[in-house]
C-alpha positions as CSV (number, residue, x, y, z in Angstrom):
1,X,0.1,-0.1,0.0
2,X,1.1,3.4,-0.9
3,X,2.3,5.6,1.9
4,X,-0.3,8.5,2.7
5,X,0.7,11.6,3.1
6,X,-0.5,14.3,5.3
7,X,-3.5,12.3,5.8
8,X,-5.3,10.1,8.3
9,X,-3.6,6.6,8.9
10,X,-4.9,3.5,7.8
11,X,-6.1,3.0,11.6
12,X,-8.4,6.3,11.5
13,X,-6.6,8.4,13.2
14,X,-6.7,12.0,12.5
15,X,-8.8,14.4,10.6
16,X,-10.0,13.5,7.0
17,X,-8.5,15.6,4.0
18,X,-11.5,17.6,3.3
19,X,-11.8,20.1,0.2
20,X,-10.9,23.6,0.7
21,X,-14.3,24.8,-0.1
22,X,-17.8,23.8,-1.6
23,X,-18.8,25.2,-4.9
24,X,-21.9,27.3,-5.1
25,X,-22.5,28.4,-8.4
26,X,-23.1,25.9,-11.4
27,X,-20.1,26.8,-13.3
28,X,-18.2,25.8,-10.4
29,X,-20.0,23.2,-9.7
30,X,-19.5,21.7,-13.1
31,X,-15.8,22.2,-12.5
32,X,-15.8,20.1,-9.5
33,X,-17.6,17.4,-11.0
34,X,-15.2,17.5,-13.9
35,X,-12.2,17.1,-11.8
36,X,-13.5,14.3,-10.0
37,X,-14.1,12.2,-12.9
38,X,-10.6,12.7,-14.1
39,X,-9.8,12.1,-10.8
40,X,-11.6,8.8,-10.4
41,X,-10.4,7.7,-14.2
42,X,-6.4,8.6,-12.7
43,X,-7.5,6.6,-9.9
44,X,-8.4,3.9,-11.6
45,X,-5.8,3.6,-14.4
46,X,-2.6,4.3,-12.6
47,X,-3.4,3.7,-8.7
48,X,-2.8,6.0,-5.9
49,X,1.1,6.2,-6.6
50,X,0.9,7.4,-10.0
51,X,-2.1,10.2,-9.3
52,X,-1.4,13.9,-8.9
53,X,-2.9,17.0,-9.0
54,X,-1.3,17.7,-12.2
55,X,-2.2,14.5,-14.4
56,X,-5.7,15.1,-12.7
57,X,-5.9,18.6,-13.7
58,X,-4.6,17.6,-17.5
59,X,-7.6,15.1,-17.8
60,X,-10.0,17.5,-16.3
61,X,-9.1,20.0,-18.9
62,X,-8.4,22.8,-15.8
63,X,-5.6,24.7,-14.6
64,X,-3.8,23.3,-11.7
65,X,-4.8,26.4,-9.9
66,X,-8.5,25.3,-10.2
67,X,-7.9,22.2,-9.0
68,X,-6.3,23.9,-5.7
69,X,-8.6,26.6,-5.5
70,X,-11.3,23.5,-4.3
71,X,-8.8,20.6,-3.2
72,X,-5.7,21.3,-1.3
73,X,-4.1,17.7,-2.2
74,X,-5.0,14.1,-3.8
75,X,-6.2,13.1,-0.9
76,X,-8.9,15.5,-0.2
77,X,-9.5,14.1,-4.1
78,X,-10.3,10.8,-2.9
79,X,-11.9,11.6,0.2
80,X,-14.4,13.7,-2.1
81,X,-14.8,10.8,-4.3
82,X,-15.8,8.6,-0.9
83,X,-18.2,11.3,-0.3
84,X,-19.6,11.2,-4.0
85,X,-20.2,7.5,-4.1
86,X,-22.2,7.9,-0.8
87,X,-24.5,10.5,-2.3
88,X,-24.4,8.3,-5.2
89,X,-25.6,5.3,-3.4
90,X,-28.5,7.0,-1.6
91,X,-29.9,8.7,-4.8
92,X,-30.2,4.9,-5.9
93,X,-31.9,3.3,-3.1
94,X,-33.8,6.3,-2.6
95,X,-35.1,6.0,-6.2
96,X,-35.8,2.1,-5.7
97,X,-37.8,2.7,-2.5
98,X,-39.6,5.3,-3.9
99,X,-41.4,3.4,-6.4
100,X,-44.4,0.7,-6.2
101,X,-43.4,-2.9,-6.0
102,X,-46.3,-5.7,-6.4
103,X,-43.9,-8.2,-4.7
104,X,-43.7,-6.1,-1.4
105,X,-40.7,-6.5,1.1
106,X,-38.8,-8.7,-1.9
107,X,-39.2,-6.8,-4.3
108,X,-38.0,-3.6,-2.4
109,X,-34.7,-5.4,-1.5
110,X,-34.0,-7.6,-4.6
111,X,-34.3,-3.9,-6.4
112,X,-32.1,-2.4,-3.7
113,X,-29.5,-5.1,-4.7
114,X,-29.8,-4.9,-8.0
115,X,-29.7,-1.0,-8.0
116,X,-26.3,-1.2,-6.1
117,X,-24.8,-3.6,-8.1
118,X,-25.5,-1.7,-10.9
119,X,-24.2,1.6,-9.9
120,X,-20.6,-0.1,-8.7
121,X,-20.2,-2.1,-11.7
122,X,-20.1,1.1,-13.8
123,X,-16.3,1.6,-12.5
124,X,-15.2,-1.5,-10.7
125,X,-11.7,-0.8,-10.9
126,X,-12.3,2.8,-9.3
127,X,-14.1,1.0,-6.4
128,X,-11.6,-2.0,-5.9
129,X,-9.2,1.3,-5.0
130,X,-11.4,3.2,-2.9
131,X,-12.7,0.3,-1.0
132,X,-9.7,-1.7,-0.6
133,X,-7.0,0.2,-0.4
134,X,-8.3,3.6,0.8
135,X,-11.3,2.7,3.2
136,X,-10.0,5.2,5.7
137,X,-10.6,8.2,3.5
138,X,-14.4,7.6,4.3
139,X,-16.3,9.8,6.8
140,X,-17.5,7.4,9.4
141,X,-21.6,6.6,9.1
142,X,-22.5,8.9,12.0
143,X,-20.8,11.8,10.4
144,X,-22.3,11.0,6.5
145,X,-25.6,12.9,5.6
146,X,-25.6,10.0,3.0
147,X,-25.4,7.4,5.5
148,X,-27.8,8.5,7.6
149,X,-30.1,9.3,5.0
150,X,-30.0,5.8,3.3
151,X,-30.2,4.4,6.7
152,X,-33.6,6.2,7.8
153,X,-34.9,5.1,4.0
154,X,-34.2,1.1,4.9
155,X,-35.3,1.5,8.5
156,X,-39.0,3.1,7.0
157,X,-39.0,0.4,4.6
158,X,-39.2,-2.3,7.7
159,X,-41.5,-0.4,9.5
160,X,-43.7,-0.7,6.5
161,X,-43.1,-4.5,6.8
162,X,-43.1,-4.7,10.3
163,X,-45.6,-7.7,10.4
164,X,-43.7,-9.3,7.9
165,X,-40.2,-10.0,9.9
166,X,-39.0,-12.0,12.3
167,X,-37.4,-9.2,14.1
168,X,-38.1,-6.4,17.1
169,X,-35.0,-4.5,16.9
170,X,-35.6,-2.7,13.3
171,X,-32.8,-0.3,14.5
172,X,-30.5,-3.3,14.6
173,X,-32.1,-4.7,11.4
174,X,-31.5,-2.1,9.3
175,X,-27.5,-1.9,10.4
176,X,-27.2,-5.6,9.4
177,X,-29.3,-5.2,6.3
178,X,-26.8,-2.4,5.3
179,X,-23.7,-3.9,6.3
180,X,-24.5,-7.4,4.9
181,X,-25.8,-5.8,1.6
182,X,-22.7,-3.5,1.1
183,X,-20.3,-6.5,1.9
184,X,-21.8,-8.8,-0.7
185,X,-22.0,-6.2,-3.6
186,X,-18.9,-5.1,-2.8
187,X,-17.5,-9.0,-3.2
188,X,-19.6,-9.7,-6.4
189,X,-18.1,-6.3,-8.2
190,X,-14.6,-5.7,-6.8
191,X,-13.6,-9.2,-6.8
192,X,-16.4,-11.1,-9.1
193,X,-16.3,-15.4,-8.5
194,X,-16.0,-16.4,-12.1
195,X,-17.8,-19.9,-11.6
196,X,-21.2,-18.0,-10.9
197,X,-23.9,-16.2,-13.5
198,X,-24.2,-12.7,-12.1
199,X,-27.6,-12.8,-12.1
200,X,-27.7,-15.6,-9.4
201,X,-25.2,-14.1,-7.3
202,X,-27.7,-11.2,-7.5
203,X,-30.7,-13.4,-6.6
204,X,-29.1,-15.0,-3.8
205,X,-27.9,-11.4,-1.9
206,X,-31.3,-11.3,-2.1
207,X,-32.6,-14.3,-0.2
208,X,-29.7,-13.8,2.2
209,X,-31.7,-10.7,3.5
210,X,-34.7,-12.0,3.0
211,X,-34.3,-15.0,5.1
212,X,-32.5,-12.7,7.5
213,X,-35.7,-10.5,7.8
214,X,-38.5,-13.0,7.6
215,X,-36.9,-16.4,9.0
216,X,-38.2,-17.7,5.6
217,X,-36.1,-18.4,2.2
């Protein structure tokens, strides 16, 4: 693993390397998005050691000064990518849970699994770098607005289907569902098992979650 300069240690000590400021205007928001997209591509292609702000600026088509205006170093770029990923996952789950499902709880659970798998498969190499090499750049769950939003959405889903559940503590059940789903989705995408069809893995993840929630297959 590459040495992390001026950032949290792998044990998670110290503050996260955060952006300098948040873009407010549409033009600056578009520029920051271009910088993050460039960072994602460079990280996936070159890894952490081969990534620097000059390369990111060139790939994004902006000056390195524009990068430094918002991001003091490449570690803050990695932190921002983690935050963006969390926001994307929240949007994916929110969209799934907002839709009606004729097959009820199972339909929502399976749709969440499908949506998260699809989102992670867009850039699997980037997710491998973020999750396996630099998870300590991810904000603690209790400090993440996206993670909090995901928890509340899934908690409400379980509350709606409380009579179908074999569990009493819905807060714990929500935590278990999210932890299990995240772990299995990452395993299915970052190191996909060649001996199983992706569709079979998707169904199996949903079945694992449903057995835990309802006590039935």
